[in-house]
N, C-alpha and C positions, 0 to 999 in steps of 0.2 A: 705797306702804310706803317708809320710808325707806331709803337703801342702809346696808347691812351690819346692819342689823336682820334678829335671825333669824325664819325663817318659823313662827309656832304651831302647835304639832302638834294636830289634833284640831277644827280650825275651817277654815269653808270661806273659798278664799281666792282673789280673780278674777285668773287668770292673766295678762289686761293691766297687772297692777297690781306685777308683780311687777320688770320695769324698763321705764327710758321709754327713747326716743327722744334718741339725743343728733346733731346735725350735723355729718354729714360721720365718722359711729364706729359700733364696732360694741360692745356693749353685752355684758356677760354677766353671770349671777348662778348661784350653785350651792343649787341646793334643797335635795338630798341628794349628799350623798359619806360614801362606805362603800369598804369594802375590793371590796363583790361591783358598786358601780355605784354610779352618778352619773344625778342630774338636776340639769339644768343651762336656764336659760331665755338667752334671747337677743333682744337686737334690731339691725337695721341700717338704717342709712340708707342710703335709694336712693343704688343703685350700690356699696355695701359689698359683701363678701362674702370666701369661704374657698377660700383656694388650695387647690390640689390635692393630697388629703393621702391617707394609708390609715389604720386601724385596727386591730387586731388583732382586734375584736370587733364582732356586730352591733351600728346603733345605729339608733335609731327617733325619728324626725324629725315633729313634730306642730304644723304649721303654725297660728298662733292668729293674728295679722294680716297684710295683707296676701299679695304675693305672692313668689315667686323660681324662680329657672331654675337647676334643680342640675344636675350632668352627675355620672352613675355609670356606673366601666368604660366610658369615651368616650359613652356616650347621655345628650343631655339629655331633660330634660324638666320643667314646668311643674307647678311645688306652690300653690295658694292656702289661706288661711283655713279650716279645715274640714276638710282634708285632712293625711294622712301617708305617711311612704316608712318602710321599712327600708332603712339601708344595711349592705350585704354584707361580713363581717369579709375584710379583706388585696385589697378592690377601691378604685380608686381614686375620690375623688368630691373635688367643691367646688361652692358656689355661690355666684351672685350676689343681688342683693335687685331684684327687676325695679319695685317699687316700696317703700317704708319695709315692712318685715317684721321678725316676729316668731318663735321659733321655739321649742318647747320640746326638748331632746334628751334623751333615756335612752338611758344605753348600762348594759350588763348587760354585767360582766364573766365568761365561761362561755365554753366554747368548746362548738363540738357543734349 
């Protein structure tokens, strides 16, 4: 799917086609961006990642391809294609791609 092209509503789309891999980079593409939440697809080249940070809301990571090492509140986990993880609000988290890795991040902006 060409970069910048809107995702067509009401049509099946392969998750893998939303973003491609780029050497030495993290690539992201927003699929839905609403006041109540966002859905973003990411790809990470091997060894790339996101430094430790926190978010004010829970977030769901759905692994589409590859494998990553995730740290949540000091606890390390490996997540692989077909798995998901809920990142709790207010808890520090980070990730590093153990191999090329794609994830769909769903953030709902609500407390509770």
